N, C-alpha and C positions, 0 to 999 in steps of 0.2 A: 432526601434525596434518594428516589428508587435505582436500585445495581441492577445494571444490565447485564445483567450473568449470557442473558440469548447470546450478545453479542462480542463477549467474552470468548465465549465458547468463538465463535466463527472464526475471533483472532486468529487463537490458537490453531485452529488447523490450516489459514490459509498463508501463517510464516510459517509453519511449519513443512506445507503443500512447493514446494516451488519446483515446477515444469516442465516444462514442455513439452511433455506426454497425453501431457490433455490432450484430448478428441471429442469432433471437429475444430482442429485447430482454421484459418484460413487467415489466407495471407492479407498485408495492409496494402494494400492497392496506389491510396492517396491520400499521404502521413497529414494533410492539410485539407481533410474533409472534417470534422470534424463528428465527436459518439454527440443525440444529444437527447438531454434525458429532460424532466418538472423538473423548473430550476433549476438548473447549467447544461454548460457541453464542455467537454473533455476531448485537446487534439488528440492525432496520441503520437508518442514518445518516436523523437526524430534519428532518419537514418533508414539505412537500406537493414533489411531480410527479418524489419520487426511481424509472426504473425500475433492471432490477438485470436479468444472465444469471448463471448460474453452467455449471460445464463443470470435470467431472470425468475425465480423460482420460490419458494419456501418463503414471500415476503420481501424476497431480496431480490437486488440489481449487483450481481458480479462482473468489471469489466478485466478481462487479466491481458496482459500482452506478452511473449515473451522472445524468444530472443536467444541463439546459440551461434558460437564465436568457431569458423570454419577450425579442422588439426588443434582441439583444443578443447577435451571432451573436459574438461573441468571446471570450462569457466560459460560462461551463462549469466541473460540482462533480467529484471522481471518487471515490472509498468502493470501496475493494481490498482482498480478503485473496488469501492465497496456504498451500499448508498442499503442501508438498513431504517427501520423503524424504530423513533428516541418514543421515549415513556416515562423518559429521566427528566427531572427537573430542576436544575442548579443551580443553590441562591450570585450566585457570582461565577468569572472567569474563572480565579481560583482555586476556586474550590472547583469546572471542572479540569482542568489539568491538574489536581492533583488527582482527580477519577483516573484522567489517561494513562499516566503518570503507576496508578494502580494496577492499569487493566491490563499495560505492557510487559511489565512486573509479571502477572500472573499468565499472559497465553505464551511466553517464553519457558517451552518443555522443556526443561532442566534436567533429564535421561537425553536429552538431544543437544541443549546446544546451552553450552556455554558462553554469557553474557561478555567480554570486555568489556566492553563502553557504553554509555546511556548523554540520551540528555536530554530536554525535554522545560520548550518555555514556549508562555504567549504569545502570540501569533493573530494580526493583524488580519490576517492578507486574505481571510473569506471570510470576514466576520468574525466580534467580540469575541463567541466562540470556538477561539480556531488555535487551537498546539504540534507546535512545528516542534516533531524530534529527532530522534537520532539514536542506532543502535549500532555495536560493532560483535559481533557476536564467530567461535566457534562452530559450526553444526557439523557435530556428528556420526550423521545418518546423511548424506547427503548422500543417492545411488549412484554421482555419477566422482566418485571422492574416489575408486578406485584402491590402490596402498594406501594411501595417501590418508594420517588419522586421519582429519578433518581437514574442509574450507571453510576458507571466511569471509562471510555474512557480513554484506554491511548497506543498514537500508536509512533509509532517509525521506524522513515522512510526512501526514500532516493526521490529519482526527477534525473534523467540526461539524458543530447543527448548521448546517442550511442555516442564514442572520435571513430570512423572510418565511421559513417553513420552517416548526420548528421538531414537527416529528420526525422527521431527517436526520438520519444519523450518515458524515461518508469520511472514506479512511479512504486517502491511497498515500500511495509510495513508488518510489524509486530504487532497485535494488541490485546487485552485485552482487556474484556467490563462485570465487573459485578458493585458487591456491595465493599467499602469501601478492607473489610476485601478473598475482596473475590483477588485483583489481589497482582502479583506471588513476590513477591523482586527478583527472579531472569527474571525478560522479559525483561529487559532489556539483560542480558547472553544472552537466547531463541534470541532473534532478530538478535543478531552480530554471533551466530551460523545457520541463515536460509541469513542472509547476506551475510552469507561466502560462504554460492554452490551456489550463482551468478557468473558465467564464462562467461566477456564479447572476444567473441572471433574474427575473422578479418569480414572484411568488405566483402556478399558474391560477385563472380562472377556476378550472375546473374542481382547487382545491376548499 
């Protein structure tokens, strides 16, 4: 198995840099229109007031959505999809899960994030090499924490190898950050709704 150190570095950067200050941001005008990619499509998250930006450079595609909560400087929502080249091979899905678990651990900056809870498990939602994960952390470096010592960051996501494009690795996540009282009890359901809007299509003919 080859190590995907590049992906680990990308994941580490994105886990920590969760902000709605990225420019330029565009408003999601119609959440029923999917973003089409070679081999899959993604519907925007449900609900109003989402903004997004996308970047297709350095061999990777990134699609990020964010939403701030009016009158609450501490509270924000982030939805991300990262597509990156995959040069690794795994003997079986169990080996892939071990790699994903280790990659998530390596990507969590201990100087900023204090991990409170985590879980990874194999899931066939996007093919046999699919891992579902959950993390809950104290974010001591959030720029919007004000006088709070930290904010709570809860993240639900999937990391998977495209079932018909073996050199494509995809990470999707739905996360919420805020004070303990800000985290919604229905966050998991909102995340599942977003994940249900991801459709895997057949391998493009030009690949």
